[in-house]
MIKEDREN-651771 format. One record per residue (C-alpha): residue in three letters; x, y negated, z negated. Coordinates in steps of 0.1 Angstrom, whole numbers, plus 2048, in hexadecimal, padded with zeros to 3 digits. Each point is the difference from the previous one (the first is absolute). Layout:
! residues N
<lovex><code>ALA</code><c1>X</c1><c2>Y</c2><c3>Z</c3></lovex>
...
END
This chain:
! residues 88
<lovex><code>MET</code><c1>9BE</c1><c2>786</c2><c3>CF9</c3></lovex>
<lovex><code>ALA</code><c1>818</c1><c2>7EC</c2><c3>7EA</c3></lovex>
<lovex><code>ASN</code><c1>825</c1><c2>804</c2><c3>807</c3></lovex>
<lovex><code>HIS</code><c1>80E</c1><c2>7EE</c2><c3>7E2</c3></lovex>
<lovex><code>LYS</code><c1>7FB</c1><c2>802</c2><c3>7DB</c3></lovex>
<lovex><code>GLN</code><c1>7F4</c1><c2>7DD</c2><c3>7FE</c3></lovex>
<lovex><code>ALA</code><c1>7E6</c1><c2>806</c2><c3>81B</c3></lovex>
<lovex><code>GLU</code><c1>7F4</c1><c2>81F</c2><c3>7ED</c3></lovex>
<lovex><code>LYS</code><c1>7FD</c1><c2>7EB</c2><c3>7E1</c3></lovex>
<lovex><code>ARG</code><c1>7EC</c1><c2>7E5</c2><c3>812</c3></lovex>
<lovex><code>THR</code><c1>7E8</c1><c2>81B</c2><c3>80D</c3></lovex>
<lovex><code>ARG</code><c1>7FB</c1><c2>80C</c2><c3>7DC</c3></lovex>
<lovex><code>GLN</code><c1>7FA</c1><c2>7DD</c2><c3>7F3</c3></lovex>
<lovex><code>ARG</code><c1>7E8</c1><c2>7F8</c2><c3>81D</c3></lovex>
<lovex><code>ALA</code><c1>7EB</c1><c2>81E</c2><c3>7F8</c3></lovex>
<lovex><code>LYS</code><c1>7FE</c1><c2>7F7</c2><c3>7DB</c3></lovex>
<lovex><code>ARG</code><c1>7F7</c1><c2>7DC</c2><c3>807</c3></lovex>
<lovex><code>GLN</code><c1>7E7</c1><c2>80B</c2><c3>81A</c3></lovex>
<lovex><code>LEU</code><c1>7EE</c1><c2>817</c2><c3>7E7</c3></lovex>
<lovex><code>ARG</code><c1>800</c1><c2>7E5</c2><c3>7E5</c3></lovex>
<lovex><code>ASN</code><c1>7F2</c1><c2>7E6</c2><c3>818</c3></lovex>
<lovex><code>ARG</code><c1>7E6</c1><c2>818</c2><c3>80D</c3></lovex>
<lovex><code>LEU</code><c1>7F4</c1><c2>808</c2><c3>7DD</c3></lovex>
<lovex><code>SER</code><c1>7FE</c1><c2>7DC</c2><c3>7F7</c3></lovex>
<lovex><code>LEU</code><c1>7ED</c1><c2>7F7</c2><c3>820</c3></lovex>
<lovex><code>GLY</code><c1>7E9</c1><c2>81D</c2><c3>7FD</c3></lovex>
<lovex><code>ALA</code><c1>7F6</c1><c2>7F7</c2><c3>7DC</c3></lovex>
<lovex><code>MET</code><c1>7FA</c1><c2>7DC</c2><c3>80B</c3></lovex>
<lovex><code>ARG</code><c1>7EB</c1><c2>80A</c2><c3>81E</c3></lovex>
<lovex><code>THR</code><c1>7EB</c1><c2>817</c2><c3>7EA</c3></lovex>
<lovex><code>ALA</code><c1>7FA</c1><c2>7E5</c2><c3>7E6</c3></lovex>
<lovex><code>LEU</code><c1>7F6</c1><c2>7E7</c2><c3>81C</c3></lovex>
<lovex><code>LYS</code><c1>7E8</c1><c2>819</c2><c3>80F</c3></lovex>
<lovex><code>LYS</code><c1>7F0</c1><c2>807</c2><c3>7DE</c3></lovex>
<lovex><code>ALA</code><c1>7FD</c1><c2>7DB</c2><c3>7F8</c3></lovex>
<lovex><code>ARG</code><c1>7F0</c1><c2>7F9</c2><c3>822</c3></lovex>
<lovex><code>ALA</code><c1>7E8</c1><c2>81D</c2><c3>7FD</c3></lovex>
<lovex><code>ALA</code><c1>7F6</c1><c2>7F3</c2><c3>7DD</c3></lovex>
<lovex><code>LEU</code><c1>7FB</c1><c2>7DD</c2><c3>80D</c3></lovex>
<lovex><code>ASP</code><c1>7EA</c1><c2>80D</c2><c3>81D</c3></lovex>
<lovex><code>ALA</code><c1>7EB</c1><c2>815</c2><c3>7E8</c3></lovex>
<lovex><code>LYS</code><c1>7FE</c1><c2>7E2</c2><c3>7E8</c3></lovex>
<lovex><code>SER</code><c1>80C</c1><c2>817</c2><c3>7E5</c3></lovex>
<lovex><code>GLY</code><c1>804</c1><c2>7F4</c2><c3>7DC</c3></lovex>
<lovex><code>GLU</code><c1>824</c1><c2>80C</c2><c3>7FF</c3></lovex>
<lovex><code>ALA</code><c1>80A</c1><c2>7EC</c2><c3>81F</c3></lovex>
<lovex><code>THR</code><c1>812</c1><c2>7E5</c2><c3>7EC</c3></lovex>
<lovex><code>SER</code><c1>816</c1><c2>819</c2><c3>7EE</c3></lovex>
<lovex><code>LEU</code><c1>808</c1><c2>812</c2><c3>821</c3></lovex>
<lovex><code>VAL</code><c1>809</c1><c2>7DF</c2><c3>811</c3></lovex>
<lovex><code>LYS</code><c1>817</c1><c2>7F9</c2><c3>7E3</c3></lovex>
<lovex><code>GLN</code><c1>811</c1><c2>822</c2><c3>804</c3></lovex>
<lovex><code>ALA</code><c1>804</c1><c2>7FB</c2><c3>825</c3></lovex>
<lovex><code>VAL</code><c1>810</c1><c2>7DE</c2><c3>7FA</c3></lovex>
<lovex><code>GLN</code><c1>818</c1><c2>811</c2><c3>7E8</c3></lovex>
<lovex><code>HIS</code><c1>809</c1><c2>81A</c2><c3>819</c3></lovex>
<lovex><code>ILE</code><c1>806</c1><c2>7E5</c2><c3>81B</c3></lovex>
<lovex><code>ASP</code><c1>816</c1><c2>7ED</c2><c3>7E8</c3></lovex>
<lovex><code>ARG</code><c1>814</c1><c2>81F</c2><c3>7F7</c3></lovex>
<lovex><code>ALA</code><c1>805</c1><c2>807</c2><c3>825</c3></lovex>
<lovex><code>VAL</code><c1>80E</c1><c2>7DD</c2><c3>805</c3></lovex>
<lovex><code>THR</code><c1>818</c1><c2>803</c2><c3>7E2</c3></lovex>
<lovex><code>LYS</code><c1>80D</c1><c2>822</c2><c3>80E</c3></lovex>
<lovex><code>GLY</code><c1>806</c1><c2>7F0</c2><c3>822</c3></lovex>
<lovex><code>VAL</code><c1>7E7</c1><c2>816</c2><c3>812</c3></lovex>
<lovex><code>LEU</code><c1>7E9</c1><c2>7E3</c2><c3>80A</c3></lovex>
<lovex><code>HIS</code><c1>808</c1><c2>7DC</c2><c3>80A</c3></lovex>
<lovex><code>ARG</code><c1>7F4</c1><c2>7E6</c2><c3>7E7</c3></lovex>
<lovex><code>ARG</code><c1>7EC</c1><c2>7ED</c2><c3>81A</c3></lovex>
<lovex><code>ASN</code><c1>7EE</c1><c2>820</c2><c3>80C</c3></lovex>
<lovex><code>ALA</code><c1>7F8</c1><c2>807</c2><c3>7DB</c3></lovex>
<lovex><code>SER</code><c1>7F4</c1><c2>7DD</c2><c3>7FB</c3></lovex>
<lovex><code>ARG</code><c1>7E9</c1><c2>803</c2><c3>81D</c3></lovex>
<lovex><code>LEU</code><c1>7F2</c1><c2>822</c2><c3>7F4</c3></lovex>
<lovex><code>ILE</code><c1>7FA</c1><c2>7F3</c2><c3>7DD</c3></lovex>
<lovex><code>ALA</code><c1>7EF</c1><c2>7E0</c2><c3>80E</c3></lovex>
<lovex><code>ARG</code><c1>7E8</c1><c2>814</c2><c3>816</c3></lovex>
<lovex><code>LEU</code><c1>7F8</c1><c2>818</c2><c3>7E5</c3></lovex>
<lovex><code>THR</code><c1>7F9</c1><c2>7E6</c2><c3>7E5</c3></lovex>
<lovex><code>ARG</code><c1>7EC</c1><c2>7EB</c2><c3>819</c3></lovex>
<lovex><code>ARG</code><c1>7EB</c1><c2>81E</c2><c3>808</c3></lovex>
<lovex><code>GLY</code><c1>7FB</c1><c2>807</c2><c3>7DB</c3></lovex>
<lovex><code>ASN</code><c1>7F6</c1><c2>7DC</c2><c3>7F9</c3></lovex>
<lovex><code>THR</code><c1>7E6</c1><c2>800</c2><c3>81C</c3></lovex>
<lovex><code>THR</code><c1>7F2</c1><c2>821</c2><c3>7F5</c3></lovex>
<lovex><code>THR</code><c1>7FC</c1><c2>7F5</c2><c3>7DC</c3></lovex>
<lovex><code>ALA</code><c1>7F2</c1><c2>7DF</c2><c3>809</c3></lovex>
<lovex><code>ALA</code><c1>7E5</c1><c2>80F</c2><c3>817</c3></lovex>
END
């Protein structure tokens, strides 16, 4: 339990940030899951879902939720998977 006003404020701020980060990460993970499922099913809307997933990843980076190198790796793997699926 916080003993000082500043510690109480930090606790409130941490809770707000945690919720914001969790929402951003959840949306990103959902978009990734949908894109991967569409690529596996060779769906016609796969390219648009991949594009949305990349936008969610970029948004997570700008909000500071995800590291830029981690995001770059995710985007590279997703696009490579998309390119091999459309080429085959």
